[in-house]
N, C-alpha and C positions, 0 to 999 in steps of 0.2 A: 787379707779377708777385714784389715783394721780400717781401709779405704769404704768399704762396704758400710761397715759401721757410720764413720765418719760423713757416707752420703746419705746417710740414713739421717743422722742427726741434725743435718745440714735442711733438712725439710723444717726443720722446727726452731732450729736457731744459727745462731752465726758462730761456730767455733773456729778458737784459734789457736795458734800452733804448742803452747803452754797448755792448754784446757785437752788436746791431742793426747802431747806427752804426759800429764798427767793420770789419764783414761789409759794409755798402752802400758804404764808402771806400776799398774792394779793387777797385773795378771789376772784380766778376767776371761781371756779366749785356752778354749778347751775342746782339743778333738775328742771326741764318743764315740765308739765303733757300733754300731748297728747290734741291735739286743739288749745293750747296755741299760739297767735298771738304774736309773735319777735317784728312785724315792719310791720305797713302801709302802701299803697300809702300814701302818704303827709306828713308823719311822717321827722323828722330830726333825728341822729341816727350818733352817732363816735362808736358805738359796730361793733365788730368782734366777729364769732360762731367761734369754734371746735367741733367739736360732739367727744365723747368718747364712747357714747354708745347710740343708738335710730336713730332717723330720722326727717330731718327737711327739709322741701322746699320751693320752689319761686315760687311764681307765679304770675301773672298780673289779672286782670280782666278789660276785654274787651269787650263792648258788651253788658255788664250783666254779662258776662261767664267764669269763672278761668281755665286759659291757664297756666298750669304748663310747667316750665322752666329748674329745676333743682331737683335732690334729693341731699341731703347730710346724710351720714351714715357713720358709725363709723372708725374715723383718716383722715374725711373731714373736709377741712375749709372755709368757706365763709367770704367775706367782701363784705358787698354788696355795687354799686357801687354810692350809696348817702353819704356814707362814704367818699369815695376819692373826688367825686365830689364836697361835703358840699351842695350839693342841698336836697330837699327833694324829697323822696323816689317815687320809680314809682312805685316798686312793693312790692309785701307782702310775709312776710317770718313767716311759721308758724310749730307747730310741727304735725308730723304724728303719733308717737308713744311719750309714756312716754321717755325723754331723760336726760341723763346729757352731758351739755354741759360747756365748758370754754366760758367765754364772757372776751372781753378786749378791752381796744381802744390806741387811739396813745398814750395815756397818761404813760399808767403800761409799753405800748411796748418800750418808751426813756428811764424809770426807767430802764428798764432791761437791754435794750442793753447798756445803759452807766456805768453802773456797770459791764456787764458782756458781753463785743464786740464779742463774738464769739456765742452770739443768734441772733446778726445782721446778719451774716454769714447761719447761720442756716436757720433766714426766708430767703435769698436772695435763698438760693436754693431748700428750701421747694415751691419759688413764683415761680420759673423756672419749677418745675416740673409741679406745678396746671396751669400754662400757657401754657405748652406744652401740657397736658393734655385736656382742654378745647378745644384749638385748634381741637385736633385727633378729640373730640366728636363733636364739631360744625361741621369740615367737612364733616363726617358719616353722620352726620343727612343731612345737603343739599345735599347729592350724593347717597342718599338712598331711599327706598320705605319704604309705613310703615310696611309691611313685611319683610323687610331687617333690620327695624329699631326694629322690636320685636323679631328678631332671633337675633341682637345684644345685646339686653336687655337680651335675653335669655344667652348671651354667658359670659358678661362680667358682670353683675349685676341681676344674678337669683335671688339674696335674698330680689331686690325687687318686683317680681309677687306674692309673699305670706307676704309681708309689708304695702303693699300701695293699699287702694281702687284701683278699675278696675276707675272709672271715673276719678281717676288722672292719672293713669297711661294711661290712652287712654289719656288723656289731653296730658301729657309729649312726646306722640309718637306720636302727631299731628293728631289724629285721633275721632271720636265720638266713644263710650262705648259699642255701637251696631256695630259696626266696629271692634271694638277688639276682640266681640263675634264671629264677624263671623269667622274674621282670626284665631282664637283660632281652633273653629270647625273645618275649611278647614286643617288647620295642624293637630289637631287630627285623621281627616280623612287621608290624607296622610301617616300618621302612621300605620295606621292597615291595 
């Protein structure tokens, strides 16, 4: 798993053996079982997550119903808003699959960045990419119909179709599970 991380980092910066050893010494790697809730509404947290393997999701509970807002899979990062705002969490974060994640906090980041300033550059570049990607996803979601959202999902993240329970997928698309079933049936009819 460490090599997955180091390969990812090498897309942004060159990483030396000493830097690898420091990262490994921080005990960032965590194996987490499917169904584990990493963060609950109302909790305070200082932890950010990076998925090496598996799938985690963010969701809200509104009027007793889960509303999935995002799925994070391999090489995706998540810093909950409550970490930045230093407020209680408004959302939940849980594991959809058994996952291997990196868990870090601001103190760890500051320690690594002070010893190796180039990590700060990497984090900035990665944050800029994430921000642009999230804006594109948000705009696509706001300007598309449920059918277009599903087609976008098939095109951009087809792995989620097999990895995520249908009710969570439907919630993510902003529709009911029955509507997703009908949508899939209509699309299969069109294909044949």
